[in-house]
PDBQT receptor file of N, H, CA, C and O in Angstrom, charges set to zero:
ATOM      1  N   MET A   1      15.972 -78.554  -9.198  1.00  0.00    +0.000 N 
ATOM      2  CA  MET A   1      16.676 -79.332  -8.311  1.00  0.00    +0.000 C 
ATOM      3  C   MET A   1      18.077 -79.759  -8.049  1.00  0.00    +0.000 C 
ATOM      4  O   MET A   1      18.394 -80.251  -9.131  1.00  0.00    +0.000 OA
ATOM      5  N   ALA A   2      19.207 -79.876  -7.181  1.00  0.00    +0.000 N 
ATOM      6  H   ALA A   2      18.949 -79.476  -6.302  1.00  0.00    +0.000 HD
ATOM      7  CA  ALA A   2      20.456 -79.874  -7.561  1.00  0.00    +0.000 C 
ATOM      8  C   ALA A   2      20.913 -81.155  -7.893  1.00  0.00    +0.000 C 
ATOM      9  O   ALA A   2      20.449 -82.129  -7.300  1.00  0.00    +0.000 OA
ATOM     10  N   ARG A   3      21.809 -81.287  -8.813  1.00  0.00    +0.000 N 
ATOM     11  H   ARG A   3      22.186 -80.496  -9.295  1.00  0.00    +0.000 HD
ATOM     12  CA  ARG A   3      22.178 -82.660  -9.642  1.00  0.00    +0.000 C 
ATOM     13  C   ARG A   3      22.893 -83.746  -8.184  1.00  0.00    +0.000 C 
ATOM     14  O   ARG A   3      23.117 -84.942  -8.369  1.00  0.00    +0.000 OA
ATOM     15  N   VAL A   4      23.080 -83.268  -7.232  1.00  0.00    +0.000 N 
ATOM     16  H   VAL A   4      22.898 -82.296  -7.082  1.00  0.00    +0.000 HD
ATOM     17  CA  VAL A   4      23.932 -84.018  -6.230  1.00  0.00    +0.000 C 
ATOM     18  C   VAL A   4      22.859 -84.197  -5.139  1.00  0.00    +0.000 C 
ATOM     19  O   VAL A   4      23.421 -83.429  -4.358  1.00  0.00    +0.000 OA
ATOM     20  N   LYS A   5      21.614 -84.646  -4.357  1.00  0.00    +0.000 N 
ATOM     21  H   LYS A   5      21.157 -85.270  -4.991  1.00  0.00    +0.000 HD
ATOM     22  CA  LYS A   5      21.237 -84.826  -3.647  1.00  0.00    +0.000 C 
ATOM     23  C   LYS A   5      21.628 -84.941  -1.946  1.00  0.00    +0.000 C 
ATOM     24  O   LYS A   5      22.454 -85.851  -1.877  1.00  0.00    +0.000 OA
ATOM     25  N   HIS A   6      21.415 -84.489  -0.810  1.00  0.00    +0.000 N 
ATOM     26  H   HIS A   6      20.744 -83.750  -0.866  1.00  0.00    +0.000 HD
ATOM     27  CA  HIS A   6      21.735 -84.990   0.302  1.00  0.00    +0.000 C 
ATOM     28  C   HIS A   6      21.159 -86.046   0.421  1.00  0.00    +0.000 C 
ATOM     29  O   HIS A   6      20.025 -86.273  -0.002  1.00  0.00    +0.000 OA
ATOM     30  N   PRO A   7      21.988 -86.946   1.109  1.00  0.00    +0.000 N 
ATOM     31  CA  PRO A   7      21.527 -88.517   1.556  1.00  0.00    +0.000 C 
ATOM     32  C   PRO A   7      20.300 -88.476   2.379  1.00  0.00    +0.000 C 
ATOM     33  O   PRO A   7      19.682 -89.540   2.334  1.00  0.00    +0.000 OA
ATOM     34  N   GLY A   8      19.719 -87.482   3.180  1.00  0.00    +0.000 N 
ATOM     35  H   GLY A   8      20.221 -86.618   3.216  1.00  0.00    +0.000 HD
ATOM     36  CA  GLY A   8      18.932 -87.679   3.880  1.00  0.00    +0.000 C 
ATOM     37  C   GLY A   8      17.372 -87.366   2.812  1.00  0.00    +0.000 C 
ATOM     38  O   GLY A   8      16.362 -88.068   2.855  1.00  0.00    +0.000 OA
ATOM     39  N   LYS A   9      17.506 -86.550   2.217  1.00  0.00    +0.000 N 
ATOM     40  H   LYS A   9      18.327 -85.980   2.182  1.00  0.00    +0.000 HD
ATOM     41  CA  LYS A   9      16.586 -86.078   1.024  1.00  0.00    +0.000 C 
ATOM     42  C   LYS A   9      16.428 -87.192  -0.210  1.00  0.00    +0.000 C 
ATOM     43  O   LYS A   9      15.414 -87.393  -0.879  1.00  0.00    +0.000 OA
ATOM     44  N   LYS A  10      17.183 -87.581  -0.274  1.00  0.00    +0.000 N 
ATOM     45  H   LYS A  10      18.007 -87.418   0.270  1.00  0.00    +0.000 HD
ATOM     46  CA  LYS A  10      17.135 -88.401  -1.429  1.00  0.00    +0.000 C 
ATOM     47  C   LYS A  10      16.634 -89.839  -0.656  1.00  0.00    +0.000 C 
ATOM     48  O   LYS A  10      16.114 -90.573  -1.496  1.00  0.00    +0.000 OA
ATOM     49  N   LYS A  11      16.640 -90.340   0.461  1.00  0.00    +0.000 N 
ATOM     50  H   LYS A  11      17.061 -89.743   1.143  1.00  0.00    +0.000 HD
ATOM     51  CA  LYS A  11      16.377 -91.560   0.816  1.00  0.00    +0.000 C 
ATOM     52  C   LYS A  11      14.820 -91.277   1.402  1.00  0.00    +0.000 C 
ATOM     53  O   LYS A  11      14.217 -92.333   1.598  1.00  0.00    +0.000 OA
ATOM     54  N   ARG A  12      13.811 -89.685   1.818  1.00  0.00    +0.000 N 
ATOM     55  H   ARG A  12      14.301 -88.827   1.659  1.00  0.00    +0.000 HD
ATOM     56  CA  ARG A  12      12.968 -89.525   1.646  1.00  0.00    +0.000 C 
ATOM     57  C   ARG A  12      12.511 -89.463   0.290  1.00  0.00    +0.000 C 
ATOM     58  O   ARG A  12      11.491 -90.145   0.193  1.00  0.00    +0.000 OA
ATOM     59  N   LEU A  13      12.724 -89.115  -0.429  1.00  0.00    +0.000 N 
ATOM     60  H   LEU A  13      13.553 -88.561  -0.351  1.00  0.00    +0.000 HD
ATOM     61  CA  LEU A  13      12.615 -89.420  -1.934  1.00  0.00    +0.000 C 
ATOM     62  C   LEU A  13      12.254 -90.908  -2.453  1.00  0.00    +0.000 C 
ATOM     63  O   LEU A  13      11.174 -91.268  -2.922  1.00  0.00    +0.000 OA
ATOM     64  N   ALA A  14      12.961 -91.381  -2.333  1.00  0.00    +0.000 N 
ATOM     65  H   ALA A  14      13.838 -91.089  -1.952  1.00  0.00    +0.000 HD
ATOM     66  CA  ALA A  14      13.203 -92.984  -2.527  1.00  0.00    +0.000 C 
ATOM     67  C   ALA A  14      11.988 -93.293  -2.039  1.00  0.00    +0.000 C 
ATOM     68  O   ALA A  14      10.994 -93.384  -2.760  1.00  0.00    +0.000 OA
ATOM     69  N   LYS A  15      11.983 -93.453  -0.927  1.00  0.00    +0.000 N 
ATOM     70  H   LYS A  15      12.791 -93.379  -0.341  1.00  0.00    +0.000 HD
ATOM     71  CA  LYS A  15      10.474 -93.578  -0.014  1.00  0.00    +0.000 C 
ATOM     72  C   LYS A  15       8.757 -93.361  -0.987  1.00  0.00    +0.000 C 
ATOM     73  O   LYS A  15       7.848 -94.141  -1.268  1.00  0.00    +0.000 OA
ATOM     74  N   ALA A  16       9.001 -91.928  -1.231  1.00  0.00    +0.000 N 
ATOM     75  H   ALA A  16       9.740 -91.294  -1.003  1.00  0.00    +0.000 HD
ATOM     76  CA  ALA A  16       7.886 -91.676  -1.646  1.00  0.00    +0.000 C 
ATOM     77  C   ALA A  16       7.959 -92.151  -3.174  1.00  0.00    +0.000 C 
ATOM     78  O   ALA A  16       6.787 -92.239  -3.540  1.00  0.00    +0.000 OA
ATOM     79  N   SER A  17       8.569 -92.398  -3.929  1.00  0.00    +0.000 N 
ATOM     80  H   SER A  17       9.521 -92.327  -3.632  1.00  0.00    +0.000 HD
ATOM     81  CA  SER A  17       8.373 -92.967  -5.169  1.00  0.00    +0.000 C 
ATOM     82  C   SER A  17       7.923 -94.981  -5.121  1.00  0.00    +0.000 C 
ATOM     83  O   SER A  17       7.327 -95.680  -5.940  1.00  0.00    +0.000 OA
ATOM     84  N   ARG A  18       8.505 -95.285  -3.884  1.00  0.00    +0.000 N 
ATOM     85  H   ARG A  18       8.990 -94.717  -3.218  1.00  0.00    +0.000 HD
ATOM     86  CA  ARG A  18       7.982 -96.468  -3.437  1.00  0.00    +0.000 C 
ATOM     87  C   ARG A  18       6.323 -96.542  -3.173  1.00  0.00    +0.000 C 
ATOM     88  O   ARG A  18       5.509 -97.217  -3.803  1.00  0.00    +0.000 OA
ATOM     89  N   GLN A  19       6.180 -96.014  -2.515  1.00  0.00    +0.000 N 
ATOM     90  H   GLN A  19       6.841 -95.465  -2.003  1.00  0.00    +0.000 HD
ATOM     91  CA  GLN A  19       5.020 -95.974  -1.189  1.00  0.00    +0.000 C 
ATOM     92  C   GLN A  19       3.862 -95.382  -2.694  1.00  0.00    +0.000 C 
ATOM     93  O   GLN A  19       2.690 -95.706  -2.503  1.00  0.00    +0.000 OA
ATOM     94  N   THR A  20       4.171 -94.435  -4.344  1.00  0.00    +0.000 N 
ATOM     95  H   THR A  20       5.123 -94.171  -4.499  1.00  0.00    +0.000 HD
ATOM     96  CA  THR A  20       3.333 -94.595  -4.885  1.00  0.00    +0.000 C 
ATOM     97  C   THR A  20       2.879 -95.433  -6.175  1.00  0.00    +0.000 C 
ATOM     98  O   THR A  20       2.066 -95.201  -7.069  1.00  0.00    +0.000 OA
ATOM     99  N   ARG A  21       3.813 -96.592  -5.876  1.00  0.00    +0.000 N 
ATOM    100  H   ARG A  21       4.473 -96.781  -5.149  1.00  0.00    +0.000 HD
ATOM    101  CA  ARG A  21       3.654 -97.781  -6.922  1.00  0.00    +0.000 C 
ATOM    102  C   ARG A  21       2.608 -98.647  -7.157  1.00  0.00    +0.000 C 
ATOM    103  O   ARG A  21       2.362 -99.154  -6.062  1.00  0.00    +0.000 OA
ATOM    104  N   TRP A  22       1.893 -99.072  -7.949  1.00  0.00    +0.000 N 
ATOM    105  H   TRP A  22       2.093 -98.660  -8.838  1.00  0.00    +0.000 HD
ATOM    106  CA  TRP A  22       0.748 -99.976  -7.933  1.00  0.00    +0.000 C 
ATOM    107  C   TRP A  22       1.263-100.958  -6.930  1.00  0.00    +0.000 C 
ATOM    108  O   TRP A  22       2.428-101.096  -6.557  1.00  0.00    +0.000 OA
ATOM    109  N   ALA A  23      -0.062-101.776  -6.466  1.00  0.00    +0.000 N 
ATOM    110  H   ALA A  23      -1.009-101.664  -6.769  1.00  0.00    +0.000 HD
ATOM    111  CA  ALA A  23       0.218-103.046  -5.655  1.00  0.00    +0.000 C 
ATOM    112  C   ALA A  23       0.433-104.436  -6.388  1.00  0.00    +0.000 C 
ATOM    113  O   ALA A  23      -0.221-104.727  -7.390  1.00  0.00    +0.000 OA
ATOM    114  N   PRO A  24       1.291-105.194  -5.889  1.00  0.00    +0.000 N 
ATOM    115  CA  PRO A  24       1.184-106.346  -7.089  1.00  0.00    +0.000 C 
ATOM    116  C   PRO A  24       0.091-107.031  -7.332  1.00  0.00    +0.000 C 
ATOM    117  O   PRO A  24      -0.892-107.271  -6.630  1.00  0.00    +0.000 OA
ATOM    118  N   PHE A  25       0.441-107.388  -8.667  1.00  0.00    +0.000 N 
ATOM    119  H   PHE A  25       1.239-107.194  -9.237  1.00  0.00    +0.000 HD
ATOM    120  CA  PHE A  25      -1.025-108.343  -9.307  1.00  0.00    +0.000 C 
ATOM    121  C   PHE A  25      -1.597-109.044  -8.505  1.00  0.00    +0.000 C 
ATOM    122  O   PHE A  25      -2.809-109.171  -8.682  1.00  0.00    +0.000 OA
ATOM    123  N   TRP A  26      -1.051-109.660  -7.493  1.00  0.00    +0.000 N 
ATOM    124  H   TRP A  26      -0.067-109.557  -7.349  1.00  0.00    +0.000 HD
ATOM    125  CA  TRP A  26      -1.989-111.071  -7.041  1.00  0.00    +0.000 C 
ATOM    126  C   TRP A  26      -2.430-110.362  -5.867  1.00  0.00    +0.000 C 
ATOM    127  O   TRP A  26      -2.666-111.162  -4.961  1.00  0.00    +0.000 OA
ATOM    128  N   THR A  27      -2.555-109.616  -5.664  1.00  0.00    +0.000 N 
ATOM    129  H   THR A  27      -2.363-108.967  -6.399  1.00  0.00    +0.000 HD
ATOM    130  CA  THR A  27      -3.419-108.899  -4.399  1.00  0.00    +0.000 C 
ATOM    131  C   THR A  27      -4.844-108.856  -4.958  1.00  0.00    +0.000 C 
ATOM    132  O   THR A  27      -5.736-109.145  -4.160  1.00  0.00    +0.000 OA
ATOM    133  N   VAL A  28      -5.200-108.529  -6.243  1.00  0.00    +0.000 N 
ATOM    134  H   VAL A  28      -4.476-108.295  -6.891  1.00  0.00    +0.000 HD
ATOM    135  CA  VAL A  28      -6.578-108.405  -6.424  1.00  0.00    +0.000 C 
ATOM    136  C   VAL A  28      -7.693-109.533  -6.573  1.00  0.00    +0.000 C 
ATOM    137  O   VAL A  28      -8.889-109.434  -6.299  1.00  0.00    +0.000 OA
ATOM    138  N   PRO A  29      -6.785-110.968  -7.231  1.00  0.00    +0.000 N 
ATOM    139  CA  PRO A  29      -7.920-112.252  -6.366  1.00  0.00    +0.000 C 
ATOM    140  C   PRO A  29      -8.311-112.389  -5.312  1.00  0.00    +0.000 C 
ATOM    141  O   PRO A  29      -9.371-112.784  -4.827  1.00  0.00    +0.000 OA
ATOM    142  N   LYS A  30      -6.958-111.870  -4.767  1.00  0.00    +0.000 N 
ATOM    143  H   LYS A  30      -6.097-111.548  -5.161  1.00  0.00    +0.000 HD
ATOM    144  CA  LYS A  30      -6.398-112.563  -3.356  1.00  0.00    +0.000 C 
ATOM    145  C   LYS A  30      -7.768-111.310  -2.579  1.00  0.00    +0.000 C 
ATOM    146  O   LYS A  30      -8.591-111.997  -1.974  1.00  0.00    +0.000 OA
ATOM    147  N   ILE A  31      -8.008-110.270  -2.521  1.00  0.00    +0.000 N 
ATOM    148  H   ILE A  31      -7.339-109.712  -3.012  1.00  0.00    +0.000 HD
ATOM    149  CA  ILE A  31      -8.913-109.910  -2.686  1.00  0.00    +0.000 C 
ATOM    150  C   ILE A  31     -10.493-109.467  -2.400  1.00  0.00    +0.000 C 
ATOM    151  O   ILE A  31     -11.173-109.049  -1.464  1.00  0.00    +0.000 OA
ATOM    152  N   TYR A  32     -10.619-109.772  -3.594  1.00  0.00    +0.000 N 
ATOM    153  H   TYR A  32     -10.066-110.112  -4.354  1.00  0.00    +0.000 HD
ATOM    154  CA  TYR A  32     -11.654-110.052  -4.219  1.00  0.00    +0.000 C 
ATOM    155  C   TYR A  32     -12.176-111.523  -4.913  1.00  0.00    +0.000 C 
ATOM    156  O   TYR A  32     -13.282-111.636  -5.442  1.00  0.00    +0.000 OA
ATOM    157  N   GLY A  33     -11.684-112.068  -4.865  1.00  0.00    +0.000 N 
ATOM    158  H   GLY A  33     -10.786-111.977  -4.435  1.00  0.00    +0.000 HD
ATOM    159  CA  GLY A  33     -12.231-113.270  -5.625  1.00  0.00    +0.000 C 
ATOM    160  C   GLY A  33     -11.399-113.914  -7.248  1.00  0.00    +0.000 C 
ATOM    161  O   GLY A  33     -10.524-113.196  -7.733  1.00  0.00    +0.000 OA
ATOM    162  N   LYS A  34     -11.618-114.724  -7.681  1.00  0.00    +0.000 N 
ATOM    163  H   LYS A  34     -12.329-115.307  -7.288  1.00  0.00    +0.000 HD
ATOM    164  CA  LYS A  34     -10.893-114.803  -8.752  1.00  0.00    +0.000 C 
ATOM    165  C   LYS A  34     -11.617-113.441 -10.048  1.00  0.00    +0.000 C 
ATOM    166  O   LYS A  34     -11.106-112.638 -10.828  1.00  0.00    +0.000 OA
ATOM    167  N   SER A  35     -12.773-113.755  -9.726  1.00  0.00    +0.000 N 
ATOM    168  H   SER A  35     -13.189-114.407  -9.092  1.00  0.00    +0.000 HD
ATOM    169  CA  SER A  35     -14.085-113.253 -11.314  1.00  0.00    +0.000 C 
ATOM    170  C   SER A  35     -13.705-111.859 -11.362  1.00  0.00    +0.000 C 
ATOM    171  O   SER A  35     -13.376-111.444 -12.473  1.00  0.00    +0.000 OA
ATOM    172  N   ARG A  36     -13.678-110.951 -10.278  1.00  0.00    +0.000 N 
ATOM    173  H   ARG A  36     -13.945-111.288  -9.375  1.00  0.00    +0.000 HD
ATOM    174  CA  ARG A  36     -13.146-109.502 -10.551  1.00  0.00    +0.000 C 
ATOM    175  C   ARG A  36     -12.307-109.021 -10.827  1.00  0.00    +0.000 C 
ATOM    176  O   ARG A  36     -11.293-109.091 -10.132  1.00  0.00    +0.000 OA
ATOM    177  N   ARG A  37     -12.342-108.530 -11.623  1.00  0.00    +0.000 N 
ATOM    178  H   ARG A  37     -13.165-108.473 -12.187  1.00  0.00    +0.000 HD
ATOM    179  CA  ARG A  37     -11.399-107.210 -12.230  1.00  0.00    +0.000 C 
ATOM    180  C   ARG A  37     -11.138-106.117 -11.899  1.00  0.00    +0.000 C 
ATOM    181  O   ARG A  37     -11.714-105.198 -12.481  1.00  0.00    +0.000 OA
ATOM    182  N   VAL A  38     -10.325-105.869 -11.010  1.00  0.00    +0.000 N 
ATOM    183  H   VAL A  38      -9.858-106.616 -10.537  1.00  0.00    +0.000 HD
ATOM    184  CA  VAL A  38     -10.203-104.823 -10.312  1.00  0.00    +0.000 C 
ATOM    185  C   VAL A  38      -8.441-103.894 -10.680  1.00  0.00    +0.000 C 
ATOM    186  O   VAL A  38      -7.468-104.646 -10.727  1.00  0.00    +0.000 OA
ATOM    187  N   HIS A  39      -8.247-102.732 -10.853  1.00  0.00    +0.000 N 
ATOM    188  H   HIS A  39      -9.037-102.121 -10.815  1.00  0.00    +0.000 HD
ATOM    189  CA  HIS A  39      -6.876-102.178 -11.435  1.00  0.00    +0.000 C 
ATOM    190  C   HIS A  39      -5.939-102.457  -9.821  1.00  0.00    +0.000 C 
ATOM    191  O   HIS A  39      -6.408-101.918  -8.818  1.00  0.00    +0.000 OA
ATOM    192  N   PRO A  40      -5.145-102.977  -9.738  1.00  0.00    +0.000 N 
ATOM    193  CA  PRO A  40      -4.149-102.700  -8.776  1.00  0.00    +0.000 C 
ATOM    194  C   PRO A  40      -3.751-101.610  -7.991  1.00  0.00    +0.000 C 
ATOM    195  O   PRO A  40      -3.445-101.672  -6.800  1.00  0.00    +0.000 OA
ATOM    196  N   GLY A  41      -3.768-100.255  -8.946  1.00  0.00    +0.000 N 
ATOM    197  H   GLY A  41      -4.016-100.204  -9.913  1.00  0.00    +0.000 HD
ATOM    198  CA  GLY A  41      -3.128 -99.194  -8.291  1.00  0.00    +0.000 C 
ATOM    199  C   GLY A  41      -4.393 -98.660  -7.018  1.00  0.00    +0.000 C 
ATOM    200  O   GLY A  41      -4.151 -97.746  -6.229  1.00  0.00    +0.000 OA
ATOM    201  N   ARG A  42      -5.638 -99.380  -7.029  1.00  0.00    +0.000 N 
ATOM    202  H   ARG A  42      -5.836-100.123  -7.670  1.00  0.00    +0.000 HD
ATOM    203  CA  ARG A  42      -6.474 -99.367  -5.607  1.00  0.00    +0.000 C 
ATOM    204  C   ARG A  42      -6.074 -99.277  -4.425  1.00  0.00    +0.000 C 
ATOM    205  O   ARG A  42      -6.365 -98.436  -3.574  1.00  0.00    +0.000 OA
ATOM    206  N   HIS A  43      -5.122-100.511  -4.347  1.00  0.00    +0.000 N 
ATOM    207  H   HIS A  43      -4.886-101.195  -5.037  1.00  0.00    +0.000 HD
ATOM    208  CA  HIS A  43      -4.933-101.144  -3.272  1.00  0.00    +0.000 C 
ATOM    209  C   HIS A  43      -3.407-100.268  -2.762  1.00  0.00    +0.000 C 
ATOM    210  O   HIS A  43      -2.804-100.608  -1.744  1.00  0.00    +0.000 OA
ATOM    211  N   THR A  44      -3.039 -99.361  -3.466  1.00  0.00    +0.000 N 
ATOM    212  H   THR A  44      -3.529 -99.085  -4.293  1.00  0.00    +0.000 HD
ATOM    213  CA  THR A  44      -1.617 -98.071  -2.386  1.00  0.00    +0.000 C 
ATOM    214  C   THR A  44      -2.430 -97.408  -1.941  1.00  0.00    +0.000 C 
ATOM    215  O   THR A  44      -3.560 -97.010  -2.223  1.00  0.00    +0.000 OA
ATOM    216  N   ARG A  45      -1.103 -97.246  -0.529  1.00  0.00    +0.000 N 
ATOM    217  H   ARG A  45      -0.185 -97.569  -0.299  1.00  0.00    +0.000 HD
ATOM    218  CA  ARG A  45      -1.902 -96.298   0.445  1.00  0.00    +0.000 C 
ATOM    219  C   ARG A  45      -1.899 -95.206   0.399  1.00  0.00    +0.000 C 
ATOM    220  O   ARG A  45      -2.719 -94.509   0.996  1.00  0.00    +0.000 OA
ATOM    221  N   VAL A  46      -0.861 -94.715  -0.414  1.00  0.00    +0.000 N 
ATOM    222  H   VAL A  46      -0.195 -95.281  -0.900  1.00  0.00    +0.000 HD
ATOM    223  CA  VAL A  46      -0.354 -93.039  -0.925  1.00  0.00    +0.000 C 
ATOM    224  C   VAL A  46      -0.313 -92.538  -2.258  1.00  0.00    +0.000 C 
ATOM    225  O   VAL A  46       0.693 -92.623  -2.962  1.00  0.00    +0.000 OA
ATOM    226  N   LYS A  47      -1.771 -91.832  -2.750  1.00  0.00    +0.000 N 
ATOM    227  H   LYS A  47      -2.588 -91.763  -2.178  1.00  0.00    +0.000 HD
ATOM    228  CA  LYS A  47      -1.874 -91.902  -3.905  1.00  0.00    +0.000 C 
ATOM    229  C   LYS A  47      -1.289 -90.430  -4.415  1.00  0.00    +0.000 C 
ATOM    230  O   LYS A  47      -1.974 -89.428  -4.209  1.00  0.00    +0.000 OA
ATOM    231  N   ARG A  48      -0.044 -90.330  -5.065  1.00  0.00    +0.000 N 
ATOM    232  H   ARG A  48       0.512 -91.144  -5.233  1.00  0.00    +0.000 HD
ATOM    233  CA  ARG A  48       0.429 -89.298  -4.984  1.00  0.00    +0.000 C 
ATOM    234  C   ARG A  48       0.964 -88.948  -6.637  1.00  0.00    +0.000 C 
ATOM    235  O   ARG A  48       1.040 -89.921  -7.388  1.00  0.00    +0.000 OA
ATOM    236  N   SER A  49       1.165 -88.194  -6.942  1.00  0.00    +0.000 N 
ATOM    237  H   SER A  49       1.104 -87.403  -6.333  1.00  0.00    +0.000 HD
ATOM    238  CA  SER A  49       1.665 -87.595  -8.450  1.00  0.00    +0.000 C 
ATOM    239  C   SER A  49       2.289 -86.631  -8.580  1.00  0.00    +0.000 C 
ATOM    240  O   SER A  49       1.739 -85.575  -8.267  1.00  0.00    +0.000 OA
ATOM    241  N   TRP A  50       3.568 -86.600  -9.049  1.00  0.00    +0.000 N 
ATOM    242  H   TRP A  50       4.015 -87.458  -9.304  1.00  0.00    +0.000 HD
ATOM    243  CA  TRP A  50       4.717 -85.450  -9.269  1.00  0.00    +0.000 C 
ATOM    244  C   TRP A  50       3.530 -83.770  -9.777  1.00  0.00    +0.000 C 
ATOM    245  O   TRP A  50       3.992 -82.672  -9.465  1.00  0.00    +0.000 OA
ATOM    246  N   ARG A  51       2.620 -83.805 -10.254  1.00  0.00    +0.000 N 
ATOM    247  H   ARG A  51       2.245 -84.696 -10.508  1.00  0.00    +0.000 HD
ATOM    248  CA  ARG A  51       2.124 -82.970 -10.733  1.00  0.00    +0.000 C 
ATOM    249  C   ARG A  51       1.144 -82.255  -9.269  1.00  0.00    +0.000 C 
ATOM    250  O   ARG A  51       1.406 -81.129  -8.846  1.00  0.00    +0.000 OA
ATOM    251  N   ARG A  52       0.036 -83.127  -8.653  1.00  0.00    +0.000 N 
ATOM    252  H   ARG A  52      -0.177 -84.042  -8.996  1.00  0.00    +0.000 HD
ATOM    253  CA  ARG A  52      -0.705 -82.476  -8.188  1.00  0.00    +0.000 C 
ATOM    254  C   ARG A  52       0.350 -82.749  -6.640  1.00  0.00    +0.000 C 
ATOM    255  O   ARG A  52       0.788 -81.632  -6.368  1.00  0.00    +0.000 OA
ATOM    256  N   ASN A  53       0.838 -83.694  -5.679  1.00  0.00    +0.000 N 
ATOM    257  H   ASN A  53       0.481 -84.602  -5.900  1.00  0.00    +0.000 HD
ATOM    258  CA  ASN A  53       1.108 -83.633  -4.310  1.00  0.00    +0.000 C 
ATOM    259  C   ASN A  53       2.562 -83.389  -4.435  1.00  0.00    +0.000 C 
ATOM    260  O   ASN A  53       3.402 -84.064  -5.029  1.00  0.00    +0.000 OA
ATOM    261  N   LYS A  54       2.674 -82.485  -3.880  1.00  0.00    +0.000 N 
ATOM    262  H   LYS A  54       1.991 -81.936  -3.398  1.00  0.00    +0.000 HD
ATOM    263  CA  LYS A  54       4.187 -82.426  -3.647  1.00  0.00    +0.000 C 
ATOM    264  C   LYS A  54       4.894 -83.099  -2.516  1.00  0.00    +0.000 C 
ATOM    265  O   LYS A  54       4.170 -83.339  -1.550  1.00  0.00    +0.000 OA
ATOM    266  N   VAL A  55       6.306 -83.502  -2.407  1.00  0.00    +0.000 N 
ATOM    267  H   VAL A  55       6.894 -83.307  -3.192  1.00  0.00    +0.000 HD
ATOM    268  CA  VAL A  55       6.934 -84.445  -0.853  1.00  0.00    +0.000 C 
ATOM    269  C   VAL A  55       7.245 -83.369  -0.144  1.00  0.00    +0.000 C 
ATOM    270  O   VAL A  55       7.598 -82.279  -0.594  1.00  0.00    +0.000 OA
ATOM    271  N   LYS A  56       7.086 -83.738   1.192  1.00  0.00    +0.000 N 
ATOM    272  H   LYS A  56       6.799 -84.623   1.557  1.00  0.00    +0.000 HD
ATOM    273  CA  LYS A  56       7.973 -82.355   2.122  1.00  0.00    +0.000 C 
ATOM    274  C   LYS A  56       9.169 -83.220   2.061  1.00  0.00    +0.000 C 
ATOM    275  O   LYS A  56       9.089 -84.152   2.863  1.00  0.00    +0.000 OA
ATOM    276  N   ALA A  57      10.446 -83.199   1.234  1.00  0.00    +0.000 N 
ATOM    277  H   ALA A  57      10.511 -82.442   0.584  1.00  0.00    +0.000 HD
ATOM    278  CA  ALA A  57      11.707 -83.727   1.371  1.00  0.00    +0.000 C 
ATOM    279  C   ALA A  57      12.482 -82.990   1.716  1.00  0.00    +0.000 C 
ATOM    280  O   ALA A  57      13.649 -83.350   1.873  1.00  0.00    +0.000 OA
TER     281      ALA A  57
């Protein structure tokens, strides 16, 4: 990939990287209650990895 990216492409890549982050930790007790221990990665909308799925940028 080019070192200098076009602004539009950079914007799309930045959005894709934000979508794959874990949800905040406080969403777990909010959804399931205090006692249930679940990984906050479950609550992210888009599941993507740089190996598996590519971004249409």
